[in-house]
C-alpha positions in Angstrom: 18.9 -18.3 99.3 21.6 -20.5 100.2 22.5 -23.9 102.4 24.8 -22.2 104.8 22.8 -21.7 108.3 23.5 -22.2 111.9 22.0 -25.5 113.5 22.5 -25.5 117.6 25.0 -22.8 117.4 27.5 -24.1 114.6 27.1 -22.7 111.3 26.3 -26.1 108.7 27.0 -26.4 105.0 23.2 -28.4 103.9 23.1 -31.2 106.9 27.1 -31.3 107.0 28.6 -29.3 110.6 31.6 -27.3 109.1 33.8 -28.1 112.1 33.9 -31.7 110.6 34.6 -30.5 107.0 37.6 -28.7 108.9 38.6 -31.4 110.8 38.6 -34.1 107.9 40.3 -31.5 105.0 42.4 -28.8 106.7 41.8 -24.9 106.0 41.9 -23.1 104.5 38.6 -24.9 102.2 36.0 -24.0 99.7 32.9 -25.5 100.7 30.0 -25.7 98.1 26.4 -26.6 98.8 24.9 -28.4 95.5 21.4 -27.9 96.8 22.4 -24.2 96.6 24.1 -24.6 93.2 20.9 -26.5 91.9 18.4 -24.1 93.2 19.9 -21.3 91.7 20.2 -23.0 88.2 16.4 -23.6 88.5 15.3 -20.1 89.0 16.9 -19.0 85.8 14.7 -22.2 84.1 11.8 -20.7 86.1 12.3 -17.1 84.7 12.6 -18.6 81.0 9.7 -20.7 81.0 7.8 -20.8 77.5 10.4 -19.1 75.6 13.1 -21.3 74.0 16.4 -21.3 76.0 19.6 -22.9 76.9 21.4 -21.7 80.2 24.8 -22.3 79.3 26.5 -22.1 82.8 29.7 -19.6 82.6 32.1 -21.6 84.1 35.0 -19.1 84.2 32.9 -18.6 87.6 33.6 -22.0 88.9 35.1 -24.8 86.6 35.2 -27.6 89.5 34.4 -30.9 86.9 32.0 -31.8 89.8 30.2 -28.3 90.1 30.2 -28.9 86.2 28.9 -32.2 86.4 26.0 -31.3 88.5 25.1 -28.3 86.1 25.4 -30.6 83.2 22.8 -33.1 85.1 20.2 -30.5 85.4 20.5 -29.5 81.8 22.8 -26.8 81.4 24.9 -26.0 78.8 28.1 -24.1 79.2 29.9 -21.1 78.2 33.6 -21.7 77.8 36.4 -19.3 77.2 40.1 -20.9 76.5 40.9 -25.0 75.3 41.3 -25.9 79.4 37.6 -24.9 80.0 36.3 -26.7 76.6 38.5 -29.9 77.8 37.0 -29.5 81.5 32.9 -29.3 80.2 33.8 -32.5 77.6 35.3 -34.2 80.6 32.3 -33.1 82.9 30.3 -35.1 80.1 28.5 -32.2 78.1 27.9 -32.7 74.6 29.9 -30.1 72.1 26.2 -28.9 70.9 25.6 -27.4 73.9 29.1 -25.7 74.4 29.2 -22.4 73.7 32.6 -20.4 73.1 33.4 -16.8 74.0 36.4 -14.9 74.3 38.2 -12.3 72.7 41.3 -14.1 72.3 40.5 -17.7 70.6 43.6 -19.2 69.1 43.5 -21.4 65.6 44.3 -24.5 67.7 41.0 -23.7 70.1 38.8 -22.9 66.9 40.6 -26.5 65.8 39.6 -28.2 68.9 36.1 -27.4 69.2 35.5 -27.5 65.8 36.5 -31.4 65.7 35.2 -31.8 69.1 31.7 -30.5 68.6 30.6 -26.9 69.2 27.1 -25.3 69.7 28.6 -21.4 68.9 31.6 -19.2 68.7 31.3 -16.3 70.1 33.2 -14.1 66.9 34.4 -10.6 68.9 36.6 -9.4 65.7 36.8 -9.5 62.4 40.3 -10.6 62.5 38.7 -13.5 64.3 36.1 -14.1 61.9 38.3 -14.6 58.8 41.0 -16.9 61.1 37.7 -19.2 61.8 36.6 -19.4 58.3 40.2 -20.9 57.3 40.4 -23.1 60.3 37.0 -24.5 59.2 37.1 -24.8 55.6 40.6 -26.9 56.2 38.3 -29.5 58.1 35.6 -29.4 55.8 33.2 -28.1 58.2 31.3 -24.7 58.9 31.5 -23.0 62.3 28.4 -21.6 63.6 28.7 -18.4 65.0 27.4 -15.5 66.6 28.9 -12.2 66.4 29.6 -10.3 70.0 28.3 -6.7 69.2 29.5 -4.3 71.9 26.5 -1.9 72.0 28.4 0.8 74.3 26.2 0.6 77.5 27.4 1.3 80.6 26.6 -1.5 82.9 27.2 0.5 86.1 29.7 -2.2 88.0 33.1 -2.4 88.8 35.5 -1.0 85.8 37.7 -4.0 86.0 34.3 -6.4 85.3 32.2 -4.2 83.0 32.5 -5.3 79.2 30.2 -3.3 77.1 31.2 0.4 76.7 32.9 1.3 73.7 36.5 1.8 75.2 36.3 -2.1 76.4 38.3 -4.8 74.6 35.1 -6.8 73.7 33.1 -7.4 70.5 32.3 -5.2 67.7 31.1 -1.7 68.0 27.3 -2.0 66.7 27.5 0.6 64.6 29.8 -1.9 62.8 28.0 -4.8 63.4 25.8 -4.5 59.8 29.4 -5.1 57.9 30.7 -7.7 60.1 27.7 -10.0 59.3 27.8 -9.2 55.7 31.8 -10.4 55.6 30.5 -13.1 57.9 27.8 -14.2 55.4 30.3 -14.6 52.2 32.8 -16.5 53.6 32.2 -20.2 52.7 33.4 -21.7 56.3 31.1 -19.4 58.3 27.4 -20.3 59.3 25.5 -17.2 60.9 23.1 -18.3 63.9 22.8 -15.4 66.1 23.9 -12.3 67.6 25.7 -12.4 70.9 26.1 -9.2 73.5 27.5 -9.1 77.2 27.5 -5.9 79.1 29.9 -6.7 82.3 29.6 -8.8 85.4 27.7 -8.1 89.1 24.9 -6.0 87.9 22.5 -4.7 89.8 20.2 -3.0 88.1 17.8 -4.1 85.3 18.1 -0.8 83.0 21.5 -1.7 81.5 20.2 -4.9 80.2 16.8 -3.0 78.9 19.3 -0.8 77.1 21.8 -3.3 75.6 18.6 -5.6 74.6 16.9 -2.9 73.1 19.8 -2.3 70.6 19.9 -5.9 70.1 16.4 -6.1 69.2 16.6 -3.4 66.5 19.7 -4.7 64.9 18.1 -8.8 65.1 15.2 -6.5 62.4 17.9 -5.0 60.4 20.0 -8.2 60.0 16.9 -10.2 59.0 16.2 -7.5 56.7 19.2 -8.3 54.7 18.7 -12.0 54.7 20.6 -13.5 57.7 18.9 -16.0 59.3 19.2 -15.0 63.0 17.7 -17.4 65.1 19.4 -17.2 68.5 20.4 -14.3 70.8 23.1 -14.9 73.5 22.4 -12.2 75.7 25.2 -13.2 77.9 24.9 -12.9 81.9 26.4 -11.1 84.7 23.3 -10.3 87.4 24.5 -9.2 90.4 24.6 -11.2 93.8 24.0 -9.3 97.5 27.6 -9.8 98.8 26.5 -7.5 101.8 23.5 -9.3 103.5 22.8 -6.1 105.1 22.3 -4.1 101.7 19.3 -4.1 99.2 19.4 -7.6 96.7 20.1 -7.1 93.2 17.0 -8.0 90.7 15.7 -11.1 90.8 16.4 -14.0 87.5 12.4 -13.7 87.5 12.7 -9.5 86.7 15.3 -10.3 84.8 13.4 -12.4 82.7 10.6 -10.1 82.4 13.2 -7.9 80.6 14.2 -10.8 78.2 11.0 -11.0 77.5 9.7 -7.4 77.3 12.4 -6.8 74.4 13.5 -9.6 72.8 10.6 -12.2 73.6 8.7 -11.1 70.5 11.5 -11.9 67.7 11.0 -15.7 67.4 14.3 -16.3 68.5 16.1 -18.8 70.9 17.7 -17.1 74.0 21.0 -18.2 75.4 22.1 -16.9 78.5 25.4 -17.4 80.7 25.0 -16.7 84.0 27.6 -17.6 86.3 27.6 -15.8 89.7 24.5 -15.8 90.4 24.6 -19.6 90.1 28.0 -19.9 92.1 28.8 -17.2 93.9 26.2 -17.7 97.2 26.7 -21.4 97.0 30.2 -21.6 98.3 31.7 -20.2 101.3 35.8 -20.2 102.1 36.3 -22.0 105.4 39.4 -20.4 107.3 40.9 -20.8 111.3 42.4 -17.9 113.0 46.2 -18.4 113.6 46.3 -15.3 115.8 44.4 -12.0 116.9 47.0 -9.5 117.1 47.2 -5.9 118.7 48.8 -3.3 116.4 48.7 0.4 117.1 45.3 1.7 118.1 43.8 -1.4 115.7 43.5 -5.2 116.2 44.5 -7.9 113.6 43.1 -11.3 112.9 45.4 -12.9 111.3 43.9 -16.1 109.5 45.0 -19.0 107.5 43.6 -18.4 104.3 45.2 -15.5 102.4 44.8 -13.4 99.2 46.0 -16.4 97.2 43.0 -18.1 98.2 40.7 -15.4 98.3 41.9 -12.7 95.8 38.7 -10.7 95.3 39.4 -8.1 97.5 42.9 -7.4 96.8 42.1 -7.4 93.5 38.6 -5.4 93.5 38.5 -4.0 96.8 35.5 -6.5 97.1 33.4 -7.0 100.2 32.9 -10.5 101.3 30.7 -11.2 105.0 32.9 -12.8 107.1 30.9 -14.9 109.9 32.0 -16.8 113.1 31.7 -21.2 112.5 30.5 -21.0 116.4 27.4 -18.6 116.8 27.8 -15.9 118.8 25.7 -15.5 121.9 23.0 -13.1 121.4 24.0 -9.3 122.3 27.8 -10.1 121.8 29.7 -7.4 121.9 31.4 -6.1 118.4 34.8 -4.9 118.1 36.4 -3.6 114.8 39.2 -6.0 113.2 41.6 -5.7 110.2 41.2 -9.3 108.7 44.3 -10.5 106.9 45.9 -13.3 105.8 49.3 -14.2 106.4 51.2 -13.3 102.4 53.9 -10.8 102.7 51.9 -8.0 101.8 49.9 -5.3 102.6 47.4 -6.0 100.3 47.1 -9.5 101.6 43.9 -8.0 103.6 40.4 -9.0 103.6 38.5 -6.3 105.4 39.6 -3.1 107.1 37.6 -2.1 110.6 35.0 -4.9 110.5 32.8 -5.4 113.4 33.6 -8.8 114.8 32.6 -11.0 117.9 35.5 -12.1 120.0 37.8 -14.7 118.2 40.8 -15.8 118.7 43.4 -18.4 117.6 41.8 -22.0 116.4 38.1 -20.2 115.9 36.6 -20.9 112.9 35.3 -18.5 110.2 33.5 -18.5 106.5 34.0 -16.1 103.7 30.3 -16.0 102.7 28.9 -15.7 99.1 32.7 -17.2 97.8 31.6 -19.9 95.2 32.2 -17.5 92.1 35.7 -16.3 91.4 37.6 -17.8 94.8 38.9 -21.3 94.1 39.3 -20.7 89.9 41.3 -17.4 91.2 43.6 -18.9 93.3 47.5 -19.2 93.0 50.4 -20.8 94.8 51.9 -17.6 95.9 54.3 -17.6 98.6 54.7 -21.5 98.0 51.4 -22.1 99.9 49.5 -25.0 98.6 46.6 -24.9 96.1 43.0 -24.5 98.2 41.1 -27.3 98.4 37.4 -28.3 97.8 34.7 -29.7 99.1 30.9 -30.0 97.6 28.2 -31.0 100.0 24.5 -32.7 99.3 22.6 -33.5 102.4 24.6 -34.9 105.1 27.5 -36.1 103.6 30.5 -34.4 101.7 33.0 -35.2 99.2 36.5 -33.6 98.4 36.7 -32.7 94.7 39.7 -31.2 94.4 42.6 -32.1 96.9 45.0 -30.1 98.5 48.3 -31.0 96.9 51.5 -31.9 99.1 54.5 -30.0 99.3 56.1 -32.6 97.5 53.7 -32.4 94.5 54.0 -29.0 94.6 57.8 -29.0 94.5 58.1 -31.9 92.0 56.1 -29.7 89.3 59.4 -27.6 88.7 62.8 -29.3 87.7 66.8 -27.9 88.5 68.7 -28.8 84.8 71.8 -30.7 85.5 74.1 -27.8 84.6 72.8 -26.6 87.9 74.5 -29.7 89.3 71.8 -31.9 91.0 71.2 -34.3 87.7 68.5 -34.6 85.5 65.8 -33.1 86.7 66.4 -33.8 90.4 66.4 -31.5 93.3 67.5 -32.2 97.2 64.9 -33.5 99.5 64.4 -31.4 102.7 64.3 -33.8 105.9 
């Protein structure tokens, strides 16, 4: 469920008509619904009710500070994967004891920052990382709380680029080597073992891979406890999918996921950590765009938008599907015709959809890409020197720009021209 619905023939974000946002901010623009973000967080809380747990929002899905602040106000922790994300979490008011630091390539500088600024735990992904973290912790006179991320060699049955739990993936310590890794961790004076971590991928649409991975984690928990390790937390990752195609069957609900957690690991008495990102943010956001032209091609028509692959890269990168709907509700029985929906970037890959049945649309009409709240703005760029797409947060009948579109001068002023190229130190010629 989301809060993007037609009212009196016009698509709204909660109580705000989308043309009002387009007129105030311009297009393309991301629009997020605070009510949807809140609802999606709370369904996970309900799914794990009765179990000791912490929901750590996977902020790589959408790291806008306003979104993070909303999550923090609801009681969420944060799952971060870089110094920048750690700093964003702290800037949004998340205390260190609610931040989990994941990622396969943490640097010593990142370790030092998190240890001095406060951290719930590091999810360690390799033995070399473990040794480096021990050295950094000892240099600060601290102990680093850790869970080792184990790779259970479970096929998540998702897109190859977002599968993380198979033996050929770069993530985690092979589960067959886990006991040796934990023995090494226990012998390091700067390390405090607190739990086990597992994450098998993103956009999962079945529960069986979770059950298989969690069963392996439960078995490992018993083995490690028998060897004297104090395993008191299980970080089960995230990855539950969302329905990108409204016409398709929906993925499993958080309640069903919670039942798998209870069945597989609920008897262990551990605090459960989960790291949902896409399911919280995905359907809580849309990308609002405007038609520039409708162009007749050879045997096909093109709907050319002012949004491009630099604003929403998922279709180009993953061949991902997003429902695209007109902001003005089509008349009942409106005739649909296939069009290729494309952007203005000079790449054939700047294509959002091919042969998509759409109602009659022309220059100036607004369209919305559904399910664009996750892995949308965070992956945007300024390719073709297009200004970075802005973001808007809606709450009830009002909205706020939570990241402004930079001006061309702001974009150009980030570059400098060296003096030896003739314009003086750091100067550039101005247009106009």
